Structures are given as structure tokens and as C-alpha cells.
C-alpha positions as a printed Julia matrix, in Angstrom:
296×3 Matrix{Float64}:
   0.09   -0.17   -0.16
   1.57    3.28   -1.15
   0.12    6.45    0.75
   0.67    9.53   -2.0
   1.09   12.07   -3.36
   4.4    12.44   -1.13
   4.93   16.14    0.06
   7.88   16.56   -2.57
   5.4    16.09   -5.39
   2.71   18.46   -4.07
   5.35   21.24   -4.3
   5.67   21.13   -8.4
   1.86   21.0    -8.46
   0.27   24.15   -9.62
   0.65   26.38   -6.24
  -2.48   28.61   -6.34
  -5.55   28.71   -8.06
  -8.68   31.05   -8.51
 -11.17   28.66   -8.26
 -13.95   30.77   -9.18
 -14.1    33.46  -12.6
 -17.34   35.22  -11.14
 -17.92   36.73   -8.01
 -19.09   34.15   -5.64
 -21.28   36.99   -3.72
 -23.22   39.98   -5.27
 -21.13   42.91   -4.82
 -23.23   44.87   -1.98
 -23.76   48.6    -2.04
 -22.46   49.34    1.38
 -19.84   51.12    3.6
 -17.35   48.62    4.52
 -18.98   45.82    6.97
 -16.23   47.36    9.66
 -15.91   50.64   10.58
 -13.99   52.71   13.02
 -13.93   56.01   13.45
 -11.16   58.04   15.08
 -11.73   59.31   18.17
 -15.01   57.68   18.56
 -14.95   54.93   20.11
 -19.09   53.65   19.18
 -19.97   52.38   16.14
 -22.66   55.0    15.22
 -23.2    55.01   11.9
 -21.29   51.86   10.88
 -23.29   49.68    8.81
 -25.74   47.47   10.46
 -24.9    43.01    9.62
 -27.79   41.57    7.76
 -28.03   37.99    7.31
 -29.89   38.4     3.99
 -28.03   41.08    2.39
 -24.66   40.29    3.75
 -24.43   36.4     3.51
 -26.16   36.5    -0.03
 -24.82   33.85   -1.91
 -25.27   33.11   -5.47
 -23.85   29.51   -6.62
 -21.05   29.83   -9.27
 -22.22   28.9   -12.87
 -19.17   26.05  -12.98
 -17.43   24.25  -10.44
 -13.6    24.13  -10.33
 -12.68   19.79   -9.88
  -9.45   18.4    -8.54
  -8.9    16.5   -12.36
  -9.02   20.23  -13.31
  -5.97   20.74  -11.69
  -3.92   18.18  -12.23
  -5.12   15.68   -9.94
  -6.68   11.6   -10.43
 -10.49   12.28  -11.76
 -11.76   10.3    -8.09
  -9.3    12.09   -5.94
 -11.42   14.72   -4.16
 -10.9    17.03   -0.95
 -12.76   17.67    2.17
 -13.28   20.45    4.65
 -11.05   19.01    7.57
 -12.35   16.75    9.36
 -12.81   18.26   12.92
 -15.56   20.87   14.32
 -13.48   22.58   15.77
 -10.95   23.42   13.06
 -13.79   23.9    10.1
 -12.94   27.62    9.42
 -11.57   30.68   10.91
 -11.58   34.66   10.06
  -9.11   37.27    9.54
  -9.86   40.71    9.33
  -8.05   43.97    9.87
  -9.25   47.45    9.94
  -7.68   51.12    9.79
  -9.24   54.4    10.61
  -9.47   56.84    7.25
  -6.63   58.9     8.1
  -4.46   55.74    8.6
  -5.73   54.53    5.29
  -4.41   58.11    3.61
  -0.97   57.89    4.82
  -0.71   54.62    3.67
  -1.3    55.44    0.35
   0.4    58.54    0.36
   4.06   56.97    1.71
   3.43   53.82   -0.9
   7.01   52.81   -2.31
   9.66   50.95   -2.55
   9.32   46.38   -1.94
   6.09   45.83   -0.32
   8.51   42.83    1.2
  10.33   45.11    3.28
   7.41   45.88    5.14
   6.45   43.52    8.58
   4.29   41.05    6.65
   0.55   40.34    8.01
   1.85   36.75    8.33
   5.4    35.81    8.29
   6.85   32.79    6.51
   4.8    29.8     7.39
   3.79   26.53    6.22
  -0.32   25.57    7.18
  -1.23   23.1     9.39
  -3.52   21.54    6.66
  -2.88   19.95    3.13
  -4.9    22.74    1.45
  -6.71   25.96    2.0
  -9.07   27.95    0.52
  -8.88   31.64    1.46
 -12.04   33.84    0.61
 -11.92   37.57    0.24
 -14.92   39.13    1.63
 -13.98   43.04    1.54
 -13.74   45.33   -1.29
 -10.0    45.27   -2.39
 -10.61   48.62   -4.8
  -7.62   50.73   -4.14
  -5.45   48.41   -2.16
  -1.58   48.16   -3.0
  -0.03   44.92   -1.49
  -1.94   42.51   -0.14
  -0.24   39.41   -2.55
   1.12   36.24   -0.51
   4.8    34.95   -1.57
   5.54   31.98   -1.76
   8.82   30.39   -1.7
   9.29   27.76   -4.69
  10.75   24.39   -4.6
  13.76   26.16   -6.67
  14.29   29.15   -4.37
  12.7    31.78   -6.46
  10.12   33.94   -4.42
   6.57   34.16   -6.28
   3.79   36.71   -5.78
   1.06   35.92   -6.12
  -1.99   38.26   -6.36
  -5.0    37.74   -3.7
  -8.59   37.79   -4.47
 -11.02   40.27   -5.1
 -14.24   40.28   -3.2
 -16.59   37.49   -3.54
 -13.48   35.66   -5.21
 -11.61   32.67   -3.79
  -8.09   31.15   -4.07
  -7.1    27.38   -3.09
  -3.72   26.83   -1.66
  -1.42   23.67   -1.14
  -0.35   25.73    2.54
   0.92   22.63    4.17
   3.87   22.32    1.41
   4.28   25.44   -0.03
   6.21   27.84    2.06
   3.83   31.37    2.39
   3.57   34.72    4.11
   0.83   37.2     3.8
   2.35   40.85    2.38
   0.97   43.91    4.47
  -2.2    45.24    2.67
  -1.81   49.2     1.88
  -4.63   51.33    1.77
  -7.59   49.21    2.49
  -9.84   50.44    4.99
 -10.9    46.56    6.14
  -9.56   43.38    4.85
 -11.41   40.57    5.56
 -11.18   36.45    4.86
 -12.43   33.89    5.85
 -10.44   30.73    5.41
 -11.48   27.27    5.01
  -9.1    24.2     4.82
  -9.55   20.95    3.23
  -7.42   17.68    3.67
  -8.13   14.75    1.35
 -11.23   12.73    1.21
  -9.49    9.54    0.11
  -8.72    8.08    3.48
  -5.23    6.49    1.48
  -3.52    9.75    0.59
  -0.63   10.58    2.24
  -2.5    13.05    4.81
   0.37   15.33    7.04
  -2.12   17.57    9.07
   0.07   18.93   12.08
  -1.41   20.46   15.06
   1.85   23.8    15.63
   0.14   26.44   14.53
  -3.3    26.05   15.9
  -2.36   24.07   19.23
  -1.43   27.37   21.37
  -4.67   29.26   20.92
  -7.07   26.48   21.34
  -9.16   24.83   24.21
  -7.1    21.29   23.97
  -9.73   19.01   24.94
 -12.11   20.42   21.72
  -9.23   19.88   19.54
  -7.32   16.57   20.51
 -10.64   15.15   20.91
 -11.73   16.3    17.45
  -7.94   15.22   15.66
  -7.53   11.93   17.77
 -10.76   10.43   16.1
 -10.16   12.18   12.73
  -6.95   10.39   12.27
  -8.12    6.74   14.0
 -11.15    6.73   11.28
  -8.35    6.85    8.36
  -6.22    4.42   10.28
  -9.68    2.58   10.83
 -10.38    2.57    6.62
  -6.62    2.02    5.8
  -6.3    -1.15    8.08
  -9.69   -2.76    6.31
  -8.63   -1.76    3.05
  -5.65   -4.03    3.14
  -7.47   -7.16    5.0
  -9.81   -6.87    2.13
  -6.76   -7.2     0.27
  -5.15  -10.33    2.3
  -8.78  -12.21    1.64
  -9.05  -10.98   -2.21
  -5.52  -13.13   -2.34
  -6.23  -15.77   -0.46
  -9.49  -16.21   -2.62
  -7.67  -16.19   -5.5
  -5.16  -18.9    -4.19
  -1.9   -16.66   -4.12
   0.76  -16.76   -1.44
   0.69  -13.66    0.92
   3.4   -10.67    0.09
   5.18  -10.29    3.64
   6.84   -7.52    2.05
   3.93   -5.4     1.53
   2.21   -6.4     4.55
   5.55   -5.18    6.88
   5.45   -2.18    4.21
   1.77   -1.33    5.25
   2.87   -1.88    9.11
   5.53    0.27    8.82
   3.49    3.29    6.87
   0.98    2.22    9.62
   3.58    2.9    12.54
   4.94    6.01   10.98
   1.26    7.58   10.86
   0.28    6.51   14.56
   3.8     8.41   15.28
   3.01   11.33   13.69
  -0.1    11.36   15.21
   1.53   11.18   19.09
   3.96   13.76   18.22
   0.94   16.44   17.62
  -1.03   15.87   20.77
   1.47   17.33   22.74
   1.04   16.66   26.87
  -1.71   19.84   27.77
   1.47   20.89   30.73
   3.96   21.24   27.92
   1.66   23.37   25.38
   2.41   27.1    26.0
  -0.25   29.46   25.33
  -0.37   32.35   22.82
   3.28   30.71   21.58
   3.42   29.09   18.0
   5.84   26.35   17.39
   7.53   27.4    13.55
   8.46   24.43   11.02
  11.94   23.76   10.25
  11.8    26.41    7.32
  14.34   27.09    4.68
  16.65   30.43    5.01
  13.81   32.17    3.11
  15.76   35.84    3.41
  19.02   34.68    1.87
  16.39   33.02   -1.07
  15.45   36.42   -1.24
  18.48   38.65   -1.42
């Protein structure tokens, strides 16, 4: 039994993909959802959230499948099988004065400024980033990608109502600062391979320190054990099929499966760090290549 694709194979695949050519939601005609006025502590005059208006959704005319970006036709992705970790929303808000100052000072290399999020790998194989803000007039805001050959690519972020899919677990990346935007709100949904026989390298290092460990560990252990259960069941089917066909037991194949299963369990064990060893708020870092040197 072979669990593929390998991370090295995934790095050579398309790094990011705009999954829709039309807006997923109609562009509303109103001020930013979140407004903050200088010197005003209340939100008087700000737009009131209306679930029918702001969450109105029109299905796109076409849906991009995994096979459309080079994967096997029967391969799909599913949301991360943890209720605690399905999605999250990132947002930043600035005053009118801050926005004007940023636009007036635009110049040089945006990558020299402090990034929104530094170089990192995501915890999960795939992420879908949906832009919820109007990006008109925004400068920067791209996602910088570190390619396998050491080059740095900047991928333009999606416009309002559009989404980008990134293989964030396997591609070192960072979010560059967005200048001139009064608000920047994105919804990030995590995905994993649907097929339990496909390699799943999900980790918890970026979420462990900011989570309820009881909830997080329960969901993580449950879904990983479900994958292991499916793999064992598939291996038993192979053994039974071989016996029914009068074949000799393939000892090498069985031991290969056992070795891969041990690696899977060890991976799972590493992610379940004892509660008393988790430092709240401290995000662990992956072992990353020297990105700064590659940029020079």
C-alpha cells in the first residue's frame, strides 16, 4: 500500500488557483462591514449586519474539480474533519487617516514591510481563502510563495467574492501587507484529501497554543483514527482477495503497510503534545529553509 502524493510531489503542482471566474457573492452597495472612526468609541453610523444581505450567496455557474488542476479524477478534498477547526476569519480595520497616510507613503518594496503573517506552512494540506472585502485601491496584499527552486513568487490576492486555493501545508508562504485598504476580511477554510489512502500530513503546531486542547485533541484523534481504521480495513480486503485467488501472502507488502501505519501513529502521537507542555499563545515554527537568503 502506498500513500501518495508525497509532499515533494505536491510542491511541484500548481501553487495557487483562483477557483472561480465570477464573484461568489453579488457586490453589495454599502460601506465596509466594519468601520472604525478616529476618536469615536462607538459604531454609530456603521453598517448594521444583515444576514440576508451580507451572506446572500449565488452559486457559481461552474465548479472547478480537482481533476481540472492535474489530480486524478476520483480524487477530492473534504473540509478538515474537525468541527473545532473547519474555518476561521481574519480581519484588520484602519481609520481613514491611517489609510490615507499609507497611500501617500507607498513606494519601495512591499516585501520590506512587516508582513501580515510571516513565513510559514499551514497546518492542513489545502486552504481556501475567500475575500470578503472590497480591495479597490489596495496596494500589496499578495501572497508570497517560496518555490522548490528557491525563487519567491508573489500571487495577487483574490478580489471581493473570489477565492484562492493554496496547498499551504507544502508551500512556504507569507501574507504581504495590504496598504490603502480600510478593511481586509478573509474567510479561510481548511481541507484535506477525501480518500483515506492518500497521505495526510496535517499538524497542529499553528493552532495548538490558541485552542481548547480537549476539543482540538478529541477531534484530531477521532479523525486520524478513522483514517487508520479505513486503511486497516482496506489492507484486510487485499489479504482476503489474495487468499481467495490462491496467491501466497506478500510478506513484503504487509510489512510495508505496517511500517507506514507505525509512521502514521507516530505522527499523530507527536501532535498530541501533553497539555502541561503547551505554552498558551506561543506558536511553534516549522523547520523552514533560509527564506531571507533566497530573497537577496
